[in-house]
N, C-alpha and C positions, 0 to 999 in steps of 0.2 A: 757452373758446379759439381762435384764429384758425387753419382749416385751412389746412393744409401747401398752399405754392403753387407753379406749376411754370413752367417756360420750356419751350416747344418750341419746338427751333430745324430749320430746313431747311438741307439739306445744299449741295447745288451752288448755287454763286453767293453763298451765305451764311457758310459754314466755308470750306468747299472751292474754290478760284480754277477752275471747271471748265464755266463755261459756255459760253464760246466756242470751249472741245473739244466741246462738243458742237456748237455751229453748224456746224463745220467738220466733222465727223461724217456730220451729216445732212445738208451739201448736200454732199457726196462724194458718201453712198447715193442722194440723187435722182437726181445726173447718172447712175449708173451704171444706174439703172432707168429710165434714158432719159426722168425727169421732174426736170430740172433747178427747183431755187426760188431764189428771190434771198434771199442771207444776210440781208439785214434783215426777211423774213418769218420766217425760219427764227428768228432772235432773238425776236423778238415773240411767240413760242410756246412757248420755252424756260418749262420749268417745270409743264404742262400733261402729265399724262397722255401718252402714247406714241400710246394709240388717239385722243386729240381732236386731238393733233398730227398725226397721218396723217390724220385726217379734213379737216383746216382747212386742209391745206398741199396736198393730194392731192385733194380734193374729190371729184368721183363715181371717181375714179381708184384711191380708197384699197383699196374691198376687194381689186382687181386685182392693184396694188403694194405696200401696205401695207406684206404680211409678209415682201417679200423685201427690202423696204427698210430696217424694222425690224433684219433679220438683220445686212445688211452695215453700217448704223450701228454696232450692237455689237462688228462687228471689225473696225470702223475704230476707235472710240473707245476700245476694248482694247490698240492699238497703241500709243494716245495718253498711256497711263496712269501712266509714268514724268517725265511733265510736271508730272500733279498737283503742287498747294500748296496746304498749311495757309495761309489767310490771316493776316494779323497779330494777335494776342492771342488767338488763340481760348483756348489753353489757358489763360490769366491770366481773361477772362471767366468761364469754364466752374469756375475756381476761386472766383470772386467769389459765383458763382448757388450755390456749396455751403455757402459761410463765411456766407452770410445765410440759411441754411436752406430754398434752394430745390431743388427737383428739377429736372432741366436733364435732358430726351429728344429724342434725337435725332429728328427726325421726319422722313423720306423713303421716298417709295415706290419707292426705285429697286432692280432686281431684283437677284438676289442677288449676279452677279458685280461689280455696279457699286458695289453697296454692300461688296462685301469689299476693292476699293480705296478707299472713302471712309475706312472704317473705319483702314483701315492706315496712310494720310494723314495722319489727326486724330490715329493712336496717343493713345487718350483715353479708354478702357476705364472706366476706374477713375473719371473725371469724371463719367460719365454714369447717369445714374438707370435710364434703359430706351432702346432702340434698335425705329422702328418698319422694316420692311422691306413689300415689296412683299405679301405672303403674308398681311399684315393686312390690307388694306381691298379690296374689291370696284370702286370706282370711284376715280381718280384727284383731284388737283386738276383743275379749279375745284370739285369735287364736295367735301363736307365730311369725307368717310371717312376721310381721314388724319389731321385735326385730331382728330378723334372716339377714333379708334384711340391718339392720343397723350396724349389726355385718360385713356383706360382706363388705359393703361400708366404714367402717372403718378400714378394715383388720386387724382383731383383734379375737383370742378368745374368748368364753364364760366367762370366768373366768378373763380375763383383760376387764371386762367393768361393765360399772353402770350406770341403766338406771333411770333418771329423770321424775318422773311424776304425774299426779293429781287424776288419779282416777282408782277402783280398778281394770278396767277391765285392767291398765297399766301393775300392780302388777301380774295380773294374765296371762297378756302373758308375760312377763318376767320368773315366774315359768315354765313355759310350756320351755320356750328358755334356761333357765339354768342361768338366768342372775339376778343379785340382784336390787330390786329398790327400789330408795329412793323416798319415795312422800312428795307432796307440798301439803298445803291446799287451793291453792287459785283458785282452779276449786270447792271450795263450800262442800268438802269431810272432811268428819273427821278425825285427826291422828286417833282415834280409831277406825275406818272404815277401813283404811289404812293398821294400824299394824296388824288388825285381818287376814285383807287377804294377807298379809304373806310379808308388806314392810319394808326394814331394818333399817328402818330411816324414821322420819318425821320432815320436816321445816314447819314454817310458811309460806315461800317463797323462790324461788330464792335467793332471796339478803339477808334472813337468811340462806339458806343455805352458801353462799360467806363468810358471816362473821363465819362462822363455817368450810371452806373449808379443812382445815388441819386436823381436828380430824374426819372428815367424812369418808363415806364408798369411798366416790369420791378421798378424800386424802389419803389412803389407798390405790389407785392405784400406787401412785409416792414411794413407798418403796420399 
């Protein structure tokens, strides 16, 4: 018999419209610690783990300013969570995966407070096989720990999984874990950049992926 298949789904920017809330929160946080960073540079780093993001954007000041900036980001972001929105047709996609016998795993390394907001907005506990959390990984993307943790929770090998994400860091993590990554553009990263990073296919959104599901890399898991 064919081993079960799994679809590993990033949250921020893929299932939940949160990317630019994070950009704004980081921008304000950096300004408050006296180290303003251009928003376009912040956007390029969304999807990295916070340690990598801080090191990239603060450079040699990360050791000094990283912790206060991170705390401010969490505080500011928490004040905007009433603006979080589940992206279109997420529930429809999750139901379609279940109907095809595929295990859907929410694959995020969001810290506990952010994960709580994500799960509230998704309102999809009955449609998910499992959920990863920050406590499940030692190193965040682009390291492969998050993908490997999701594979373990799905109970499938890498060749029976597809990851869906919106950032080049998702693609990089998947390459290191040996899992094909399907990109979506809802995090604001172009199809060309996702493809150049190694995404096996790119769709405008998970709604677009759903429309073409059976002919997509996800659909191939059912064959």
